[in-house]
C-alpha positions as YAML, in Angstrom:
chain: A
units: angstrom
residues:
- id: 1
  name: MET
  ca: [-26.82, 5.05, -31.91]
- id: 2
  name: GLU
  ca: [-25.70, 5.38, -28.32]
- id: 3
  name: LYS
  ca: [-26.60, 8.50, -26.32]
- id: 4
  name: ARG
  ca: [-24.09, 9.96, -23.89]
- id: 5
  name: ALA
  ca: [-24.32, 12.70, -21.32]
- id: 6
  name: SER
  ca: [-22.70, 15.96, -22.31]
- id: 7
  name: TYR
  ca: [-20.33, 17.38, -19.70]
- id: 8
  name: GLY
  ca: [-18.31, 20.58, -19.67]
- id: 9
  name: ARG
  ca: [-14.57, 20.41, -20.22]
- id: 10
  name: ILE
  ca: [-12.12, 21.18, -17.43]
- id: 11
  name: VAL
  ca: [-9.88, 24.20, -18.08]
- id: 12
  name: LYS
  ca: [-8.10, 24.57, -14.79]
- id: 13
  name: VAL
  ca: [-7.00, 22.23, -12.02]
- id: 14
  name: LYS
  ca: [-5.70, 23.72, -8.79]
- id: 15
  name: ARG
  ca: [-3.49, 21.99, -6.26]
- id: 16
  name: PRO
  ca: [-4.96, 21.14, -2.81]
- id: 17
  name: GLY
  ca: [-5.60, 24.13, -0.61]
- id: 18
  name: ARG
  ca: [-6.86, 26.25, -3.50]
- id: 19
  name: VAL
  ca: [-10.45, 25.46, -4.37]
- id: 20
  name: GLU
  ca: [-11.59, 26.68, -7.76]
- id: 21
  name: ALA
  ca: [-13.91, 25.12, -10.30]
- id: 22
  name: ALA
  ca: [-13.53, 25.86, -13.99]
- id: 23
  name: LEU
  ca: [-14.62, 24.27, -17.25]
- id: 24
  name: GLY
  ca: [-12.74, 23.94, -20.56]
- id: 25
  name: GLN
  ca: [-9.40, 22.39, -21.62]
- id: 26
  name: PRO
  ca: [-7.17, 21.31, -18.69]
- id: 27
  name: ASP
  ca: [-3.46, 21.99, -18.44]
- id: 28
  name: LEU
  ca: [-2.35, 18.37, -18.19]
- id: 29
  name: ASP
  ca: [1.08, 19.35, -16.84]
- id: 30
  name: GLU
  ca: [-0.57, 20.58, -13.62]
- id: 31
  name: THR
  ca: [-3.18, 17.82, -13.35]
- id: 32
  name: GLU
  ca: [-2.75, 15.13, -10.71]
- id: 33
  name: THR
  ca: [-5.16, 12.30, -10.05]
- id: 34
  name: ILE
  ca: [-3.40, 10.93, -6.98]
- id: 35
  name: TYR
  ca: [-5.76, 12.72, -4.57]
- id: 36
  name: VAL
  ca: [-8.91, 11.39, -6.24]
- id: 37
  name: GLU
  ca: [-7.47, 7.89, -6.52]
- id: 38
  name: ARG
  ca: [-6.50, 7.86, -2.82]
- id: 39
  name: LEU
  ca: [-10.02, 8.95, -1.84]
- id: 40
  name: ASN
  ca: [-11.48, 6.21, -4.07]
- id: 41
  name: GLY
  ca: [-9.26, 3.64, -2.35]
- id: 42
  name: THR
  ca: [-10.26, 4.88, 1.10]
- id: 43
  name: LEU
  ca: [-13.93, 4.82, 0.12]
- id: 44
  name: ARG
  ca: [-13.68, 1.22, -1.11]
- id: 45
  name: GLN
  ca: [-11.86, 0.14, 2.06]
- id: 46
  name: HIS
  ca: [-14.30, 1.71, 4.49]
- id: 47
  name: CYS
  ca: [-17.61, 1.50, 2.62]
- id: 48
  name: ARG
  ca: [-18.26, -2.09, 1.61]
- id: 49
  name: ARG
  ca: [-21.17, -1.08, -0.60]
- id: 50
  name: PHE
  ca: [-18.67, -0.33, -3.37]
- id: 51
  name: THR
  ca: [-17.22, -3.82, -3.30]
- id: 52
  name: ARG
  ca: [-18.88, -6.09, -5.84]
- id: 53
  name: LYS
  ca: [-19.91, -9.63, -5.09]
- id: 54
  name: GLY
  ca: [-20.16, -9.03, -1.38]
- id: 55
  name: TYR
  ca: [-23.06, -9.14, 1.02]
- id: 56
  name: ALA
  ca: [-23.07, -5.38, 1.40]
- id: 57
  name: PHE
  ca: [-23.12, -4.60, -2.36]
- id: 58
  name: SER
  ca: [-25.65, -1.81, -2.75]
- id: 59
  name: LYS
  ca: [-28.59, -2.23, -5.10]
- id: 60
  name: CYS
  ca: [-30.87, 0.30, -3.43]
- id: 61
  name: TRP
  ca: [-30.00, 3.88, -4.45]
- id: 62
  name: PRO
  ca: [-31.39, 5.68, -1.32]
- id: 63
  name: MET
  ca: [-29.48, 3.35, 1.00]
- id: 64
  name: LEU
  ca: [-26.29, 3.97, -0.97]
- id: 65
  name: GLU
  ca: [-26.81, 7.73, -0.64]
- id: 66
  name: HIS
  ca: [-27.22, 7.38, 3.14]
- id: 67
  name: ALA
  ca: [-24.11, 5.19, 3.42]
- id: 68
  name: LEU
  ca: [-22.09, 7.73, 1.43]
- id: 69
  name: ALA
  ca: [-23.35, 10.64, 3.52]
- id: 70
  name: LEU
  ca: [-22.35, 8.81, 6.70]
- id: 71
  name: PHE
  ca: [-18.91, 7.93, 5.28]
- id: 72
  name: PHE
  ca: [-18.11, 11.48, 4.14]
- id: 73
  name: ALA
  ca: [-19.40, 13.03, 7.37]
- id: 74
  name: THR
  ca: [-17.20, 10.78, 9.51]
- id: 75
  name: TYR
  ca: [-14.28, 11.19, 7.07]
- id: 76
  name: ASN
  ca: [-14.45, 15.00, 7.29]
- id: 77
  name: PHE
  ca: [-15.47, 15.58, 10.91]
- id: 78
  name: CYS
  ca: [-14.41, 12.53, 12.95]
- id: 79
  name: TRP
  ca: [-11.20, 11.16, 11.41]
- id: 80
  name: ARG
  ca: [-7.92, 12.85, 12.18]
- id: 81
  name: HIS
  ca: [-5.80, 12.63, 9.03]
- id: 82
  name: LYS
  ca: [-2.07, 11.92, 9.29]
- id: 83
  name: THR
  ca: [-1.01, 14.43, 6.66]
- id: 84
  name: LEU
  ca: [-3.20, 17.25, 7.99]
- id: 85
  name: LYS
  ca: [-2.67, 16.38, 11.68]
- id: 86
  name: LYS
  ca: [-6.37, 17.30, 12.08]
- id: 87
  name: THR
  ca: [-9.72, 16.61, 10.46]
- id: 88
  name: PRO
  ca: [-10.53, 18.15, 7.05]
- id: 89
  name: ALA
  ca: [-13.35, 20.12, 8.69]
- id: 90
  name: MET
  ca: [-10.83, 21.66, 11.10]
- id: 91
  name: ALA
  ca: [-8.50, 22.47, 8.19]
- id: 92
  name: ALA
  ca: [-11.38, 24.22, 6.40]
- id: 93
  name: SER
  ca: [-12.36, 26.08, 9.62]
- id: 94
  name: LEU
  ca: [-15.75, 24.34, 9.74]
- id: 95
  name: ALA
  ca: [-15.05, 22.80, 13.15]
- id: 96
  name: ASP
  ca: [-12.85, 23.83, 16.06]
- id: 97
  name: ARG
  ca: [-12.17, 20.27, 17.25]
- id: 98
  name: GLN
  ca: [-12.45, 16.63, 16.24]
- id: 99
  name: TRP
  ca: [-16.04, 15.40, 16.57]
- id: 100
  name: GLY
  ca: [-17.15, 12.13, 18.09]
- id: 101
  name: ILE
  ca: [-19.76, 9.90, 16.45]
- id: 102
  name: GLU
  ca: [-22.32, 10.99, 19.05]
- id: 103
  name: GLU
  ca: [-21.86, 14.65, 18.11]
- id: 104
  name: LEU
  ca: [-22.16, 13.82, 14.42]
- id: 105
  name: ILE
  ca: [-25.45, 12.01, 14.99]
- id: 106
  name: GLU
  ca: [-26.78, 14.89, 17.11]
- id: 107
  name: ALA
  ca: [-25.86, 17.41, 14.38]
- id: 108
  name: ALA
  ca: [-27.63, 15.29, 11.76]
- id: 109
  name: CYS
  ca: [-30.89, 15.07, 13.74]
...
């Protein structure tokens, strides 16, 4: 018999701009996966550790965690997004300007 992890069920999905987490049965008429799928595509394009059969394929869990942290930090603080016309950190009022890589490294240390 196969064991599986038990996860809560989603009851509510909010559109971007409204952050709210809920568990239960989702309203599938309001559910969109396009945002998650676009982020997955961006992650695979810019972080080679998620590409199988390549030299950078990640087998070491701590190194994968570090690579992901670096990707998401640059994605949120350093990249100006076309649809937002600013970085996600600026849109969330976490930063007042677009950061450079040097500033990101200084903040991490």
